[in-house]
Each structure stands twice: as C-alpha cells, then as structure tokens.
C-alpha positions in Angstrom: -1.3 -7.0 -25.5 -4.3 -7.0 -23.1 -3.9 -10.8 -22.5 -0.3 -10.3 -21.4 -1.3 -7.5 -19.1 -4.1 -9.6 -17.5 -1.7 -12.6 -17.1 1.0 -10.5 -15.3 -1.6 -8.6 -13.3 -3.1 -11.9 -12.2 0.3 -13.3 -11.0 1.3 -10.1 -9.4 -2.1 -10.0 -7.9 -1.5 -13.4 -6.3 1.8 -12.0 -5.1 -0.1 -9.2 -3.4 -3.4 -10.9 -2.6 -2.1 -14.0 -0.9 0.4 -12.2 1.4 -2.3 -9.7 2.2 -4.7 -12.5 3.0 -2.1 -13.8 5.4 -1.9 -10.3 6.8 -5.7 -10.5 6.9 -5.2 -13.3 9.4 -2.7 -11.2 11.4 -5.3 -8.5 12.1 -7.7 -10.8 14.0 -4.6 -12.3 15.7 -3.3 -8.9 16.8 -6.7 -7.6 17.8 -7.4 -10.8 19.8 -4.1 -10.8 21.7 -3.4 -7.1 22.1 -5.5 -4.5 24.0 -6.7 -1.7 21.7 -4.1 0.7 23.1 -1.2 -1.8 22.5 -2.4 -2.2 18.9 -2.4 1.5 18.6 1.3 1.5 19.5 2.1 -1.2 17.0 0.2 0.8 14.3 2.2 4.0 15.0 5.5 2.1 14.6 4.2 0.5 11.3 3.4 4.0 10.1 7.0 5.1 10.7 8.2 2.0 8.9 6.1 3.0 5.8 7.7 6.4 5.8 11.2 5.2 6.2 10.7 2.5 3.5 10.1 5.4 1.1 13.1 7.3 2.3 15.4 4.3 2.0 14.2 3.6 -1.6 14.4 7.3 -2.6 12.7 6.7 -6.0 15.5 4.3 -7.1 13.1 1.5 -7.9 11.2 3.5 -10.5 14.4 5.0 -11.8 15.7 1.5 -12.3 12.7 0.6 -14.4 13.0 3.7 -16.5 16.8 3.5 -17.2 17.0 -0.2 -17.4 14.4 -0.1 -20.2 16.0 2.7 -22.1 19.8 2.4 -21.6 21.9 0.2 -23.8 24.3 -0.8 -21.0 21.9 -2.5 -18.7 24.6 -3.9 -16.4 25.8 -0.5 -15.6 22.2 0.6 -14.6 21.9 -2.6 -12.5 25.2 -2.2 -10.7 24.8 1.5 -10.1 21.4 0.9 -8.6 22.6 -1.9 -6.3 25.6 0.1 -5.0 23.6 3.2 -4.4 21.1 1.3 -2.2 23.8 -0.7 -0.4 25.7 2.5 0.6 22.6 4.3 1.7 21.3 1.3 3.7 24.6 0.9 5.5 24.8 4.6 6.4 21.2 4.4 7.8 22.1 1.3 9.8 25.1 3.0 11.5 23.2 6.2 12.3 20.1 4.2 13.5 22.1 1.9 15.8 24.1 4.8 17.3 20.9 6.8 18.0 18.4 4.1 18.9 18.3 5.0 22.6 17.5 8.7 21.8 14.8 7.6 19.3 13.2 5.3 21.8 13.1 8.0 24.5 11.7 10.6 22.1 9.0 8.2 20.7 8.1 6.7 24.0 8.6 3.1 22.7 10.8 0.3 23.9 14.4 0.3 22.7 14.1 -3.3 21.6 11.3 -2.3 19.2 13.4 0.5 17.7 16.3 -1.9 17.2 14.2 -4.5 15.5 12.6 -1.8 13.3 16.0 -0.5 12.2 17.1 -3.9 11.0 13.8 -4.6 9.3 14.1 -1.4 7.4 17.6 -2.2 6.3 16.9 -5.7 5.1 13.8 -4.5 3.3 15.8 -1.7 1.5 18.4 -4.2 0.3 15.7 -6.1 -1.7 14.1 -3.2 -3.5 16.3 -3.5 -6.6 16.4 -7.3 -6.7 12.6 -7.3 -6.6 12.5 -4.7 -9.4 14.9 -6.8 -11.4 12.5 -9.7 -11.1 9.7 -7.5 -12.4 11.6 -6.1 -15.3 12.8 -9.6 -16.3 9.1 -10.7 -16.2 9.6 -13.4 -13.5 6.4 -12.8 -11.7 6.1 -16.4 -10.4 9.4 -16.2 -8.4 8.4 -12.7 -7.3 5.1 -14.1 -6.1 6.7 -17.0 -4.2 9.1 -14.8 -2.3 6.3 -12.3 -1.4 4.1 -15.1 -0.2 6.9 -16.9 1.8 7.8 -13.6 3.5 4.3 -13.1 4.9 3.9 -16.8 5.6 7.0 -16.8 7.8 5.8 -13.7 9.6 2.4 -15.2 10.1 3.7 -18.6 11.3 6.1 -17.0 13.8 3.4 -14.5 15.0 1.0 -17.4 15.7 3.8 -19.3 17.5 5.0 -16.4 19.7 1.5 -14.9 20.5 -0.6 -18.1 20.8 1.4 -21.3 21.0 4.5 -20.2 23.1 2.4 -18.8 26.0 0.5 -22.0 26.3 3.6 -24.1 26.2 5.2 -21.9 28.8 2.3 -22.4 31.2 2.7 -26.2 30.8 6.4 -25.9 31.7 7.6 -26.5 28.1 9.8 -23.7 26.7 9.2 -21.5 29.8 12.9 -20.6 29.8 12.5 -18.8 26.4 9.1 -17.2 27.0 9.0 -13.6 28.2 5.8 -12.2 29.6 4.3 -8.9 28.3 6.6 -9.2 25.3 3.8 -9.4 22.7 4.8 -6.2 20.8 8.5 -7.3 20.6 7.4 -10.7 19.3 5.5 -9.1 16.5 8.7 -7.2 15.4 10.9 -10.3 15.8 8.6 -12.2 13.4 8.8 -9.4 10.9 12.6 -9.3 11.1 13.0 -13.0 10.6 10.8 -12.8 7.5 12.8 -9.9 6.1 16.1 -11.7 6.6 14.7 -14.8 4.8 13.7 -12.7 1.8 17.1 -11.0 1.6 18.9 -14.4 1.8 16.7 -15.7 -1.1 17.5 -12.7 -3.3 21.2 -12.4 -2.3 22.4 -14.4 -5.3 21.5 -11.4 -7.4 24.2 -9.5 -5.6 26.8 -12.1 -6.8 25.9 -11.6 -10.4 26.4 -7.8 -10.4 29.4 -6.3 -12.1 30.4 -3.7 -9.5 30.5 -0.6 -11.6 29.3 2.7 -10.2 28.7 5.3 -12.9 28.5 8.7 -11.2 27.0 10.4 -14.3 24.3 7.8 -14.6 23.6 7.9 -10.9 23.1 11.6 -11.0 20.6 11.2 -13.9 18.8 8.4 -12.0 18.6 10.5 -8.9 17.3 13.5 -10.9 14.5 11.3 -12.2 13.9 9.5 -8.9 14.1 12.4 -6.3 10.7 13.8 -7.4 9.3 10.3 -6.9 10.9 10.3 -3.5 9.0 13.5 -2.7 5.9 11.9 -4.0 6.5 8.8 -1.9 7.0 10.9 1.3 3.8 12.7 0.5 2.0 9.4 -0.1 3.4 8.0 3.2 2.0 11.1 5.0 -1.4 10.6 3.2 -1.5 6.9 4.1 -0.1 6.7 7.6 0.4 10.1 9.2 -3.2 10.2 10.4 -2.3 7.5 13.0 0.7 9.5 14.2 -1.3 12.7 14.4 -4.1 11.0 16.3 -1.5 9.9 18.8 -0.2 13.5 19.1 -3.4 15.6 19.0 -5.8 13.6 21.1 -5.6 13.6 24.9 -3.0 11.1 26.1 -5.5 8.9 27.9 -7.5 8.4 24.7 -4.9 8.6 22.0 -3.6 5.0 21.7 -7.1 3.5 22.0 -8.3 5.8 19.2 -5.3 4.9 17.0 -5.9 1.1 17.7 -9.6 1.2 16.9 -9.1 3.4 13.8 -6.2 1.3 12.5 -8.2 -2.0 12.9 -11.3 -0.7 11.1 -9.1 0.9 8.4 -8.1 -2.7 7.5 -11.5 -3.3 6.0 -10.3 -1.3 3.0 -7.9 -4.2 2.4 -9.9 -5.5 -0.5 -9.7 -2.2 -2.4 -6.0 -1.9 -1.5 -5.4 -5.4 -2.8 -7.0 -4.7 -6.1 -5.3 -1.3 -6.5 -1.8 -2.7 -5.6 -2.1 -5.8 -7.8 -3.3 -3.7 -10.7 -0.5 -1.1 -10.3 2.2 -3.8 -10.1 1.0 -5.3 -13.3 0.2 -2.1 -15.2 3.3 0.0 -14.4 5.8 -2.0 -16.6 3.0 -2.4 -19.2 2.5 1.4 -19.4 6.2 1.9 -20.1 6.4 -0.9 -22.7 3.4 0.5 -24.6 4.5 4.2 -24.6 5.8 4.2 -28.1 2.7 2.5 -29.6 0.5 4.8 -31.8 -2.7 3.9 -29.9 -1.1 4.1 -26.4 -3.4 7.0 -25.2 -6.5 5.0 -26.2 -5.1 2.0 -24.4 -4.5 3.9 -21.2 -8.1 5.4 -21.4 -9.6 1.9 -21.8 -7.6 0.5 -18.9 -8.6 3.4 -16.6 -12.3 3.0 -17.4 -12.3 -0.7 -16.5 -10.3 -0.1 -13.4 -13.0 2.3 -12.2 -15.7 -0.3 -13.1 -14.1 -3.1 -11.1 -13.1 -0.8 -8.3 -16.6 0.5 -8.0 -18.0 -3.1 -7.6 -15.4 -3.8 -4.9 -16.2 -0.6 -3.1 -20.0 -1.3 -3.1 -19.5 -5.0 -2.1 -17.2 -4.2 0.8 -19.4 -1.5 2.2 -22.6 -3.6 1.9 -20.9 -6.5 3.8 -18.7 -4.4 6.1 -20.7 -5.5 9.3 -20.3 -9.1 8.3 -16.6 -8.8 7.5 -15.8 -7.2 10.9 -16.7 -10.4 12.7 -14.0 -12.2 10.7 -11.3 -9.5 10.7 -11.9 -7.7 14.0 -13.2 -10.2 16.6 -12.8 -7.9 19.6 -15.9 -5.7 19.8 -13.9 -3.0 21.5 -12.4 -2.0 18.1 -15.8 -1.7 16.4 -16.3 1.8 17.7 -14.5 3.1 14.6 -16.6 1.3 12.0 -18.1 4.6 10.8 -14.9 5.5 9.0 -15.1 2.5 6.7 -17.1 4.0 3.7 -14.8 7.1 3.6 -11.6 5.0 3.7 -12.7 2.7 0.9 -13.8 5.6 -1.3 -10.4 7.2 -0.6 -8.6 4.1 -1.7 -10.6 4.0 -4.9 -9.6 7.6 -5.6 -6.0 6.7 -5.0 -6.2 3.8 -7.5 -7.7 6.1 -10.1 -4.9 8.6 -9.5 -2.3 5.9 -10.1 -3.8 5.2 -13.5 -4.0 8.9 -14.3 -0.3 9.4 -13.3 0.9 7.8 -16.4 1.2 11.2 -18.1 4.0 12.5 -15.9 6.0 9.2 -15.8 6.0 8.8 -19.6 6.9 12.5 -20.3 9.7 12.5 -17.6 7.9 15.2 -15.8 8.0 13.4 -12.5 8.4 16.7 -10.6 4.7 17.3 -11.3 3.9 14.0 -9.5 5.8 15.4 -6.6 3.9 18.7 -6.7 0.5 16.8 -6.7 1.6 14.6 -3.9 2.8 17.5 -1.8 -0.6 19.2 -2.3 -2.3 15.9 -1.1 0.0 15.7 1.9 -0.7 19.4 2.8 -4.4 18.6 2.7 -3.9 15.6 4.9 -1.9 17.5 7.5 -4.1 20.6 7.5 -7.4 18.7 7.6 -6.2 16.3 10.3 -4.9 19.1 12.4 -8.2 21.0 12.2 -10.6 18.1 12.5 -8.9 15.6 14.9 -9.5 17.8 18.0 -13.1 18.1 17.0 -14.0 14.8 15.4 -11.2 12.4 16.3 -10.5 9.6 13.8 -13.5 10.5 11.7 -11.7 13.7 10.9 -8.7 11.6 9.8 -11.0 9.6 7.4 -12.3 12.9 5.9 -8.7 14.1 5.5 -7.7 11.0 3.6 -10.6 11.1 1.3 -10.2 14.8 0.6 -6.5 14.4 -0.2 -6.8 11.5 -2.6 -9.8 13.0 -4.3 -8.0 16.3 -4.8 -4.9 14.5 -6.2 -7.1 12.5 -8.6 -8.8 15.7 -10.0 -5.5 17.7 -10.2 -3.7 14.9 -12.1 -6.5 14.6 -14.6 -6.6 18.3 -15.3 -2.8 18.5 -15.8 -2.8 15.4 -18.0 -5.0 17.2 -20.5 -2.2 19.7 -21.1 0.9 17.5 -21.1 -0.2 14.1 -22.3 -3.8 14.1 -23.6 -5.6 10.8 -23.0 -9.1 10.3 -24.3 -10.6 9.3 -21.0 -14.4 8.6 -21.1 -15.0 11.1 -18.3 -18.8 11.0 -18.4 -18.8 7.3 -18.2 -16.2 7.1 -15.5 -18.1 9.7 -13.4 -21.4 7.9 -13.8 -19.8 4.7 -12.4 -18.1 6.6 -9.5 -21.2 8.6 -8.5 -23.6 5.6 -8.8 -21.4 3.3 -6.8 -20.6 5.8 -4.0 -24.2 6.9 -3.8 -25.5 3.3 -3.5 -22.8 2.5 -1.0 -23.7 5.4 1.3 -27.4 4.6 1.0 -26.7 1.0 2.0 -24.4 1.9 4.9 -26.3 4.8 6.5 -29.9 3.7 5.9 -30.0 0.0 5.4 -26.9 -1.2 7.3 -28.8 -4.0 9.1 -30.6 -5.2 5.9 -28.3 -7.3 3.7 -31.1 -8.1 1.3 -31.4 -4.4 0.3 -27.6 -3.9 0.3 -27.2 -6.9 -2.0 -30.0 -5.6 -4.3 -28.2 -2.3 -4.6 -25.0 -4.1 -5.5 -26.9 -6.0 -8.2 -28.3 -2.8 -9.5 -24.8 -1.4 -10.1 -23.6 -4.7 -11.7 -26.6 -4.6 -14.1 -25.9 -1.0 -15.0 -22.2 -1.8 -15.8 -23.1 -4.9 -17.8 -25.7 -3.1 -19.8 -23.3 -0.2 -20.6 -20.4 -2.5 -21.5 -22.5 -5.1 -23.3 -20.9 -4.5 -26.7 -17.4 -5.1 -25.6 -18.3 -8.1 -23.5 -20.1 -9.7 -26.4 -17.1 -9.0 -28.6 -14.8 -10.7 -26.1 -17.1 -13.7 -25.9 -17.3 -14.1 -29.7 -13.5 -14.1 -29.9 -13.4 -16.9 -27.4 
C-alpha cells in the first residue's frame, strides 16, 4: 500500500517538480529582463489567473474523483463532467471577449494581455477533467509528460522572445516580427501556445466520451463540488490576493515595485510548494481508495507525521541556504529588498501542506462545506490582516497575513477532525518537529544569516533528532529490504 503511494507520489512529483524547475528558470529570466515594476504587473495578472482557474473548475475536478470512484455508470460521470466544463468555458469565453476592453481599462493593463489571459484560462479549463481522468486511471507517466511539455514549451518560447529575438532583430534578422517594449505580451503569448499544445494532446479524450448529460447527477456533483469551489476561491485569496492588495493599498509610485520584489522573493518558497503539491497529487486518490480499510485512520496519521518530518527538513534547508539560492533565482539585486519575508512564507507553506493532510476528514465524510468554512475563515484573516498591516509594514505585513491564515486553518481543521473523523495523530511528536525546525530556522536566518557553517550545523541537529526518534521504523524498513 505504502509502496504504491510512494511510486505514484514520485511520478506525480516529477510531473510537478520538473515543470516547476523549468518555471524556476523563468523567474531569473523574468527578473533579468523585466524591471521590478514590470514584474509586479505580470505577478498581478498571474494572481487573477489563479483565481479564475478556480472559478472555471468550480470543484468539478474533485467531484469527478469522488463520483467516478463510487458510481456504477462511470461513462455518465465522465460525459456529464466534460459537458459541464465545456459549456461553462464557452460562456466565459464569450463574456470575456465582449468585455475585454472594459476589463483592460479598469485594471490598467494592456488589452492584448487581457485577451491572451482569457484564452489561456479557457484552454486550461478544458483540460481539467482530462487530467483528472489520467489520474483516476493511474496513468501518471503520461500525466507527467504533458505537464513537463507544457512548461518546456512556455520556457522555450519565453527564452526565444525575451532573449534571442531581440538579438536577432538588432542584427536585421526577424526585425519585421519583433516588437519593442512587448516583453509582457511575449510572456503571455508563450503561456497561450503552451496551453493550446496541452489541449491538443488531450483532445482525443473528448472523442471517446459518450455525450450524455445527466441533470440529476450534475446537481449532485455540483452540490459536492460547490463547497470545494468556495474553498478554492478562499485559497486563491490566501495565495495571491496579497499581490493585488499591495498594488491597491500602497502609494501608486511604490506599488508595482513592492509587488515585483515581494513576488520574486516569494518564489524561494518553491521547494516547499513542490513537495506539498507533489505529495497532495499522489495522496489524494490514495486517501479515497483507502477510506474503507479498517486501519485507514492510523494510515492517515502515519502519513501526516512523515509529511511534517520531511517538510520540516525542507523548511530548515531552504531558510539556511536562502541567501545562496537568491543568486541563482533572483539575479537582479533590486529584488532582494524583500528577502526578509522568506522565512514566514516558507513556514506558511508548510502549514498549508499540513492542512491538506488534515483535510481528509471532511472529504471522506462528504462534509466538504466545512472545508469551505475553514477556507473562508482563512481568506478573511488574509484580507483583514493585509488591509491592516500593508499600509504600516508593506509586503512584510502580507507575509504575516499568509502565515496567520494557513496556521489558523491548520489548527481549526485538526480541532474539527477530532469530532467528525477521529484520526490518532501523534500531536506531541508533530509539534516537536514543527517547533524545533521553525525555531532553528529563525535562529539561523536572524542571527547567523552570514554563517553557513552554523546554519548547516543546525540543519544536521534537526536531522539527527528526526533519525533518533524514528530509528525503530527506519530499522524495520531496512530489515525488510
């Protein structure tokens, strides 16, 4: 059972890690080519893309998992899901194209960028269910290839448009197709081409669907999925609205610079995000498949403990080496002003990963509305704390807001799980790992930031502590091998 989980998590991890590693290359590319304020504008548009991706999926992906696993007529679930997403995507496309001028004027961005963004969102929405079908069919390798190709195309085109094409244009080659001061538009063109490629690769799934729309089934799926939509909107607010609020609440002359610097330094949490995302992609179908097993609660408890252990190692390692990593990820020193947010952002993402593990209780008991309530509380904390602290502390206030929101969600989910789906979590052990790793990380960053020897020593202290505590299980695994 665990071997299967590790295998799928590893492959889904590759599908997440490799594309994000390509994205890792995009960050130094963007920060090298774009002034800080321009990167701030791109970051705000990306924030809106995250929000609208949630709106256009409206919980249908998770509903598909749930109903495809439980329903006897799986073709009906598949076709109903496909048709639902197609209809909603076409409606969004029509409304978006008709109102793109007004949107551009309201947002203060170029109309070209709004147009590209609308098409990106539509093509991304049309592959939600095909990707979910790959996961439920346990085809992680094909899933991984498509995810990697998508980002590889985006990366290749971005390098061409932002670095190669300007050089060729200066030499007289391709000068007819090069447009000056078009860097932001080139970024979104690259994204659009990658999204179209992914849709084309997955389009054969549309040809295999028996086009049946079961209204009664759709209502049940929507009833299950709408609370997840609310949760998704709340998560989008937690994850990205700090950039939007920074752009709105700071003085106009400082806003885009602050958003750009904060967004770039936020990327140093990439390693924690990679681990959390890969783990979630592998573990979500696993949680559902194990739900009927007698020892399921103990399984979930064990998985959560080891998630915290590995996550704590990543947290401490990234914070210890943060000032080394910035030279590779953010080469333009103008962005480094926001480095002080890094520890808080990484801690926040660790809390978020723990929350995802704890959230199994409301997914398995069909009480997804509680997930929505918890997410709404997190979103309210994000909004309120940002609104209060941004005028006083700028982007550091945003980092505090993110950590507060995810920490509160983690605690609330644990407390509620004890009532509705008791899981024997080793709370004292988990807290000891969290407190020790966060404490050592803060000591390293705030007192020994320039001394890698001490930072590495603190990391080794934590690893030794974990190995000593988990020695029995490690020896048991080694003996089996």
